[in-house]
N, C-alpha and C positions, 0 to 999 in steps of 0.2 A: 504494500500500500504506500509506503514511503517513497518508493521509486516513482510510482504513478503520480503522486502529489508533486514531486519535484519536476516531473515532466510537464505537468499542467502549469506550474509556476513559471518555468522558463519558456514554455510555448507562448503564454500570454505576454511575458516580458518581451520576447523577440518580436511579437506583433506590434506592441506599443512603441518599441524603439524605432522601428521603421517609420512610424507615423510622426515621431518627434524630432528626428534628425534628417538632414538632406541625404541624398544618395552618396555624396562624397564622403561625409562623416560615417555613414553606414558601411561604406567600403573599407574605411580605416578600421572600424570596429570589427568587421568581418575578418580582416587580416590578423588582428590581435587574437580573436577567438580561435582562428586557425593555428596561430602560434601556441595558444593555450592547449589545443588538442595535441599538436606534435610534441610540445614540451612534456605533456603528461605521458605520451607514449615513450619518448626517449628516456625520461627520468626513471620510469618504472622498470624498464628492461624485462618486462614480464615477471618481475619479482613477486608481486602479490599472488599471481596464479601458482607459482612454485610454492610459496609459503602455505597457501590454502591446501594444496595437494599434499605436501609433506606433513603438515601439522594435523590434517584430517586423518592421516594414517598413524601418527605418533604424537599424541597430545603433550607428552613430556618435553617436546622440543620447542614449546611456545616461547619461553624466555630467550632461548638462543636465536630463534628466527626473528624475534622482535628487535633485538639489538643489531643483528647483522643486517636486517632489512632497512632499518632507519639509516644506517651509515651508507648502505648501498644506494639508496635513492638520493642521498645528498650528493654522492659522486655523479649520479645520473643527471641531477639538476645542473651541475656545473657544466657537464658535457652539452646538455641541451641549450644552455645559455650561450655558449660559444658558437654552436652550430647555427642557431636561429639568428644571432646577431650577424653572423657572416652572410646569411641569406638576405637579411634586410638591407645590409650594405650593398650587396650585389644588385638587388632590385632597384634601389635608389640610384645606383651608378648607371644601370642600364637605361633608366628614364631621365638621366642627366638632372636629377634633383636630389637635394639633401635636406631632409626634414628632421632636425634634432629631436623635436617633440615625439616623433615616432619611436625613437630609442628610449625615451623616458617611459612611454607606454609599454614597450617591450620589457623594461626592467620591472614594472609593476606586474605585468603578466607572468614573468618568471617567478616573482615572489608568490603569486597565487599557485603556480605549479608546485613550488616547494611545499606550501601548506597542504595542498591536495595530496601530494605524494606521501607525506607523513600520515595523513588520515587514511590513505588507502592501505598502508601497511597494517594499521590497527583493524581496519575493516576486514582484511583478509584473514586475520587471526580469529575474529568473531565468526566469520563464515566457516572456518575450519572446525570451530566448536559448535556450529549450528546454533548460535545464540545471536540472532540479528535484531531482537526487539529493541534493545537500547541504542545500538547504532542507527536504527531506523528513526527513532525519535530525534536523535541528534541531527540526522540528515534533514528531517522535516523542519526542525526549528531553525537551523542555520541556513537552510534553503530559503525559508521565509525571510530571514534577516537579509540575506544577499539580495533577494529580489526586491525587498522593501527599500534598501539603501540605493539600489540601482534605479528604482523608480523615482525616488527623491532626486537623484542626480539628473535624470533626464527632464524632470518637470521644473526643477528649481534653479539649475545652473545655466549660465549662458551657453549658447550652442557650442562654442569652441572648447568648453571644459566638460561637456557631457560624457564623452567617451572615457576621459580620464576619471571622472567621478564614478562611472559605472564600474570600472576596473578596480578602483579603490574599495567600492562597496563589496565586490567579490572577494577582495583580499581580506577584508575584516571578517566576513562570514567564514571563509575558508580557514583563517587563522584560529578563530574560536573553535571551529570543529576539530582542528588538529590538536589543540591543547586539551579539549575535553576528552577526545578519543584516547589520547595518551594516558590520561588519568584513569579512564575506565578500563583500559587494557591492563594496566598495572594492578588495579584493584580487583578485577574480576577473573582474569585469565592467568596471570603470572603468579605461581605459587612459591617459586624460589627466587633468590636474588638475581637481578639482571647481570648478565656477563659484561665484562669490560669491552669497549669498542675495539675492534680489531680490523684494520684495513685488509689484512690477509683473508679473514673470514668473509668480509663484505665482498671482496673480489671473487672469492670462491663461490659465493651465492650468485653473483652476476654471471660467472661462468656456467654455473648449474642451470641458470635460466636462459642460457645463450640461444638454444634452439627456439624456445618460446619467444624470446625477445626479438630475434631476427624475423621470425615469422610474423609476429604482431606488428612490428614497425613497418616491414615491407608491405604487409597487407593493408595497414591503415593508410599508407601512401595513396592507395586507390580512393579512399574516402575523402581526402583533403588535398591531394596533389593538384587537382583541377583548380581549386581556389587560389593556390599559390601561383600556378603557371599562368593564370589569366593576367597576373600583374606584369608578366614579361612577354607573353605571346600574343595578347589581344591587340588586334588592329581594327581600325574603323571599318565598319560594315556599310557606311554611308559615304558616298562620294562627296568630298568637300568638307566633311565634318572631322574634327580632330578627335582621335580616340582618347577616351577617359577610362583607364583601367579600373579606377576606384568605383566609378558608377557601374561599369560592367560587373565587377566583383560583387557589388551590393545587390544588384538585381538577381544574379545567379545564387548568391549565398542565401538570399531570403527563401528561395525554393529549397535549398539544402536544409535550412533550419526546420522547415515543415517535415521534410523527409527524415530528418534525424530523429523525430519522435518515434518512428518505426524502429530505428536502430536502438534507441535507448530502452524501449520496452523489451526488445529482443535480448539485449545484453543483460538487462536486469534479471530476466527470467532464466537465461542460460547460466549466468553467474550463480544464481541461487541453486541451480541443479549441480554445479560443479563439485561440491564436496561429496555428494552422493555418487557421482560418476567416478570421482577419484578413488573412492572405496571399491566400487564395482570393477574398475579396471586394474586395481592393484593386485599383484601376484597372478597366479594361474587360476583365475576364477572363470565360472561359466559365462560365456558370451551372451547367453540368452537374456540375462538381467540387463546388460548394457543395451542390447538391441531393443528390449521392451521399453526402457527409459527413453531412449532416443526416439522410438516410434511415437510414444505418447507426446513427447515434446514437439515433434514435427506436426502432429495432428492439432495440438493446441495452438501452435503458431498459425497454422492454416485457418483455424476457426475464426480468429480475429483479424489477421493481416489481409486475407483475400477480400472480404467485404469492405474493410476500411480503405484499402488501396483503390477499390472501384469507386467509392464515393468521394474520396479526395480528388480523383481524376475528374469526376463529373462536376464537382464544385470548385475546381482549381481556379476558375475565373473569379468567383466570388471571394475566394481566399486572397488572391492577388489584389483585387480591388480594395480590400481592407487596408493594405499596406500603403496605397497611394497610386497616383497616376503613372509614375515612371515604372512601377512594378506591373501595372495592368497593361500599359501600352508600349513599354520599352522607352528608350531615350535616344531617338535618332540624332538629336543635336550633339550628343556625346559619342556618336558612332555606334550605338548599341541597337541592333535589331534582334528582337526576341524578348519575350516577357517572362515574368516569374511563373505565370500559369503554364506556359509551354515547357519551361525547364522542369517544373514539378511533374508534369505528365510523363516526361521521359525518365526522370529520376525514379519514378515509382516502379519502373521495370527493375532497376537496381535493388531497391529495398525489398521487393518481393522475392528476388533470388536469395537475398540475405536472410529474410525471415523464414522462408520455406525450407532452407537448408537446416534449420534447427541448430542444436548445439554441436554441429559436426566438427567444428574446430576443437572443442573440448574433448571429443572422442579421440581425435588425433593425438592430443597432448597427454592422453591417459596411458598411451603405450609407447615404449621406448623406440620401437622400430618406426612407427609413424611419426613420432616426435622428431626423429633425426631427419625426416624428409621435409619438415616444416620450413627450414630456410630456403630450400629449393623451390617450394611451392610459393612462399612469400616473394621470392625473387622473380618468379614467372609472372605473378600478379602485378608486381611493381613495374616490371619492364613493359608488360602489356599496357598498363595505364599510362606510363610515360610516353610510349611510342604513339598511342592513340591520341593523347592530348597534343603532342607535338604536331601530328598530322591534321587534326580536326579543328583545334582552336583558331589557328591563323586563317583557315578556310571558312569555317562556319561560326566563328565567334563563340559566345557562351553556349549556344546550342551544341556546338562541337564538344564542349566540355561535358555537357550532359550525356551526349551520345557515347563519349569515351567511358564515362562512369558505368553506363548501362551495359555496354559490351564487355567491359572488364569484369563486372559482377557475374555475368553469364559464364565467362571463362573460369573465374574462381569457383563457381558452383560446380561446374563439370569436373574440374581437377580434384576438388576435395571429395566429391561423391565417389569418384573412381578410387581414390586412395583408401577411403574408409570402407568401401565395398570389399577390398582385399582382406579386411579384418572381420567385418560383420556380415558379409554376404550381400547379395543383391538388394539395393534399396528400393527397387521398383514396387514391391508389395506395400512398402511404407508410404511412398509417394502416391500410390494409387488411392489410398484412403483420403487424399485431399480432393479427389474429384467431386464428391458430394458438395463440398463447400464452394467450388467453382459453379456448380449447377444451381445451388440455392442462391448464391450471389446474383447470378444472371436473372433468376426469377424475381428477386427483390428489386434489382435495377429496373427491370421491365415494369414492375408494379409502380415504382416511383414515377416513371414517365406516363403510365396510364392514368394515374390520379392527378397528374399535372403539378408535381412538386419539384421538377428538375430545376426550377429557378428560385426555389425557396429552401435554402440550405438547412436552416434550423429544423423546420417542420419535416423536410425530407429525411434528415438524419434520424430524427425521433421515430418517424414512421418506419424507416428501414431497419433501425435497431430492434424495435419491438417485433416486427414481422419476421425478421431473420432469426431472432432467438426462438420465437414460437415454432417456426419451421424446423429448426435444429432439434428442439425438444420433442416435437411430434414424431420426427423421423429418427430419433435416438442418435443424434450426431453430437450431443454434448458429452464432454469428458465425464466419466463416472464420478470423479472427485467433486466436480461442480454439482452434479445431481445429488450426491450425498449431502454436501454442505447445505444446499437449498432445502432438501427434505428434512434435515435435522433442525434447521431454523424454523420451518413451517410447523414441525411437530412441537417444538418448544413454544412457539406462539400459541398453538391450539391448547396446549396444557395450561398456559397462563390465562 
């Protein structure tokens, strides 16, 4: 529930931000949030996943992994700061402009990365112990604080200070979360004295997470590489108009922010499953348990992702209109042809591949043989994304970036399915169980058009949600856990 609330908070905030700053400022903000994303990937080195996996199998290692993990992510933050500062300098050199204020924003962003990295180490330990109630409360409260401070910044500060104010609000919330999570970890999970910090142990942990780190960082390049490359590859799509990469980046990134909602829900769900899958994949255990967990996860993802993607596609114009005219109509005066609505419709192809693949990456990381293949897979995904962006952005502008993301997502999906099939067997029977959700979604979409709600997003979504749920319940396409929870609540209500 905490993850879903955080998604709602940041989704609303991202929509409001686009309405309160011009596309130039939104482009700068989009660059900084991309740095925030890459900084988090580089600084973590896949360490939280390793900690969750290892501590889930041996709880007595909690104190050791806490100490080693904190020092390891500090090393990672230093590396991330150097790498991203180098990229920012390169981008500004390529455009023959030097904006010192952007380096100040980068410094604030990296401070947020540091605080988030410390918090992620503590979160990984709680996940390993399957005690997520307290971290969830902290995440909700600090998420509300971050969003509240950011909203104050965009409504109260002058235009030129709003992005800086937003990032400072993020920093305050993330810092409080890191401090509180550190105290909770020591109080609730660590039963023995913490070990002394050791660079050797920290580097050993980084090395242990090497396969995961390379895979995640290279794979995540696909999710954000397009936003970075727009800054150096974008050229005017309108004859006589000067190209404005920040405006192009803003229009494209606004579609990405909507699409990221799918990624966030998926990552939250898959991460919650990871401790269980780590236990199931440890040692020489029966593969049937892993396959069953994976199959149920894929089915659950299909249940919500397929209809949601369909209706975001239908109402993409309404969503873009909310952000402002540039997002709805494009910005020809800045050389931008293409709208947030069009970008979102293409990006939905990418997010559907990600969602319907389920926790396939976590299955790979549970076995040593498939884990060793992770860097090669990540490399193939990153190279595919890079080549497609280099080819498509100069020719098609921001639409080319969206096309590159969708094609790369399809490539990634196929590669990972083939690798995991070697361990768990053919995935076709698992994916075949998604067909009813495609069929039911088609029926609900047709019904929305029949009753004339295709131009009324709120009413259309309410109608579709209720009708789709009823169809799934009648045709027994709901997950048994959902049915049990609802039945138990109804029985409790009737008894009272």
